C-alpha positions in Angstrom: 0.0 0.0 0.0 2.9 2.4 0.8 4.4 1.7 -2.7 1.0 2.6 -4.3 0.8 5.9 -2.4 4.4 6.7 -3.2 3.8 6.2 -6.9 0.5 8.1 -6.8 2.1 11.1 -5.1 5.0 11.0 -7.6 2.6 11.2 -10.5 0.6 14.0 -8.8 3.8 16.0 -8.4 4.8 15.3 -12.0 1.3 16.5 -13.1 1.6 19.8 -11.2 5.1 20.4 -12.6 3.9 19.8 -16.2 0.8 21.9 -15.6 2.9 24.8 -14.3 5.2 24.6 -17.3 2.1 24.6 -19.6 0.6 27.5 -17.8 3.8 29.5 -18.1 3.9 28.7 -21.8 0.3 29.9 -22.3 0.9 33.0 -20.3 4.1 33.8 -22.3 2.4 33.2 -25.6 -0.5 35.4 -24.8 1.8 38.2 -23.6 4.0 38.0 -26.7 0.9 38.0 -29.0 -0.5 41.1 -27.3 2.8 42.9 -27.7 2.9 42.0 -31.4 -0.7 43.2 -31.9 0.2 46.5 -30.3 3.3 46.9 -32.4 1.4 46.0 -35.6 -1.4 48.4 -34.8 1.1 51.3 -34.2 3.0 50.6 -37.5 1.5 52.3 -40.6 -0.2 49.7 -42.8 1.5 49.9 -46.2 0.1 46.6 -47.3 -2.8 46.8 -49.8 
């Protein structure tokens, strides 16, 4: 029973680490996209 709990907690910890990495990636992607949108909106549109 102890081995099962140890394995379960190991996978739970791994899940939280991967979820944190994914959350950081999503946050960074949204932030970079917003900056790009602001930069594109400020630049004059020379494309037809």
